[in-house]
Each structure stands twice: as C-alpha cells, then as structure tokens.
C-alpha positions, 0 to 999 in steps of 0.5 A: 876157327872154332871147334863148331866151325871145324866140325861143320867143315868135316861134316860138309866134307863127309857129306859131299864125298858120300854124295859123290860115292852114291850119285856119280855115274847114276842114270835113269836105267842103272840107278837101282842096281848102283844104289843097292851096291853103293849105299851099303858101302858108304854106310859101312865106311861111315859105321866103321869109321865112327866105331874105330874112332870111338873105340880108339879115343876111349881106349886111350882115355882109360889107359891114359896114353895116346899111343895105345889103341885096340888094334895095336894091342892085338884086337885085330889079330885076335879077330882074325884068329877067331875067324881062322879057328871057326873055319879050321874047326867047322869048315868054310861053309858052316853056320858060324861063317856063313851067317853074319849074325852068328859070326859077329856074335862069336867074334865080339864075345871073344874080344870082350872076354879077352879084353876083360881078362887082359886088363883085369889081370894087369890092373889086379897086379897093381900094374902102372907101367904102360910100356909093359902093357903095350909090350904085352899087347904087341906080343899077344897080337904077334902070337894070334897072328902067327897062330892064324897064319900057321892054321891057314897053311894047314887048310884046304885052299877052298876053306882058305878063301873063306879066311882070306876075304876077312884078312885085309881091309876091303870096302868092296865086299860088304855084307849088307845084312851086317851093315844094317845090324851094326847101325842100331848097335852103333847108335846104342854104343855111341849114346852110352859113350857120350853119356859118360863124356864128363866121366871120361874128362875126369878119367884123363886126369889119371887114376888117382885124381879120378878116384879122389873126384869120386869115379869108380875106376874099376867099373868105368874101366870095365864098361869102357873096355866092353864098349870098345871091344864091341866097336872094334869087332864091328869095324873089323867085321865090316871092313877088315883090320886097319892096324894104325888107323885109330892111332892116326885119327885120334891124335890128329883130332886131339891136335886139331881141337886141343881140348880135354872135353870128350863131348868135343873129342868124341864127335870130332874124332868120329867126323875125322875118321869118316872123312878120312875113309871117304876121302881116301877111298874116293881118291884111291878109286878115282885118282889112283884107279885102284893101283893101291889100297887105302889100308896100305896107305893108312898103315904106312902113314900111321906106322910112321906116325906111331914110330915118330910118337914113340921117339918124340916121347922117348919111350924107346 
C-alpha cells in the first residue's frame, strides 16, 4: 500500500470516529447541549494528538535518537511542577490558575526556557553521548515530579484540587477557551515545522553531515526546541501528561511509512496520533464503560515498547 493510501485510510478512520463521538445519541431536543460538550472534546483530542506527534517527531530528529521525546525528558513533570508552584505561591483561585491564557503563557515560557538551557548547556560542552542526555532528562523529570508531590502534601486540600485536575490525562474536563486558543497556535507552529521538512531530512543524517550540507545546526536546533516546547505545553495543558504516547506513535509511524522524508512523516505521525486518541478513547468509553482510562493503557503499552527498544538497541 502506498503512503498516500495509508494516510487516506487513517484520515478516514479519524473522521469516522470523530463523527461517532459527536453524533452518537443526538436528538432534536438535546443536540445543542451535547454539541457544546462534544465538539470541544473532539477538537481537544485532535489538537493534542497533532501537538504530541509533531513535537516528539521533531525532538527525535534534532537529537538523532528514536527513544527520546519531550515527555521522557521531563517536560510533562516540569509542567506539573509549574502548576503546583503557581497554586502554592498564589492560591488555587488566582488569576494565573483560573485564567487559561495566563496559565498557558506561563507554562509555555517556563518549558521553552528549560529546553534552551538544557540543550544549550549540553551542546556547549560538546556532548555527543545521548545516553547522558537521556539520563539527565530522566533525573530532572524525577526531581520535578518529586518536588511537585512534596508541595502538594503541604497544600490545603481545597488548593490541592486545583492541582489534581491537571495531574492526569483527561478528555472529559476540557477548557473550551484554551481549545480555541490552541487551534490557531497549532496551525502556525505546524506551518513553521512543515516549512523546514527538507532541513529536517538533512538533520536526520547526523550533525556532521548536516553541517557539511550547509545547515545551521545551532539555529535549527534552537528553533525546533522552541516549537517543540510550545507544542508539548499545548498538549499537556489540554489533556494532561501522557508520558509514552509520543514515543509510541512516532516509532509506529516510522515503521509504517519507512521513509526519511519528513513531509510524509509529519503528516503520517499526526494522523496516527489522532487516530489512536479517537479510537482509544471511544473504546474506553463505549466498550470498557470507563472501567479504565486511555492514559493507563497508553503508558503501559508505551512503557513496554520503550523497554523493548532499549533492549533491542543494547543501550542498557
């Protein structure tokens, strides 16, 4: 099957399940209420799916490694620490928590600064050992996560509720204002990423080859890190942290399409991610009747796949 046919099949699947989410059970008397609840939910899954896919695929390309994603490097944990600190410092009903725009702007700024500091320090030292980079990310992720847990233990129970709602991936408590803010932002970031697909093709050949072919490695890395940070902040703000989701969909996409061309991989990975979220969440709600959550399934499968990749490549 050609790449175009694979993309069409995934696009058809995504549209079909989005239609099921929106249209199933509607009637002439309740359609107004249900559409106001279902459309933002489906839109949030689509936006978050595309954001996770693009950020993870781009992150793997600039690090030249298929096991690294922003979530594994501690970005989700940093997002949670940021939210916890905002509640601890200003309270659960402060402007920085209640106002979705302020909250999103602060979280995105923190993640962009963190990514630039981390990789700026790493590459400035001439680091080429990606295992060291992975370990640094995992350690920082644990530090951020444990710090957030410690702060939540000191909080008033009422303020803890403001943090708890952001700790776990959820598709049923979508902030409508934030969804409609993220849609144009996602379009802009996606356009900027797709414009650089040829540069990413060269970048995947490794740093030395990219330099010899005229790519400004430092400038490209810095640009991709900023865009990836915005995307992962967007997805985490919308649905919460799903640690291994990006790893799973990017590697499945590379196995399915078997190409180095990022104009194919960017679109294919986005469709794969959206299909996984829509189909998975529909199955969880209508087959398993909410007896489990999609984030639990994704993290279990993705974690097992992550360990398998480590063993397959003899990294440990």
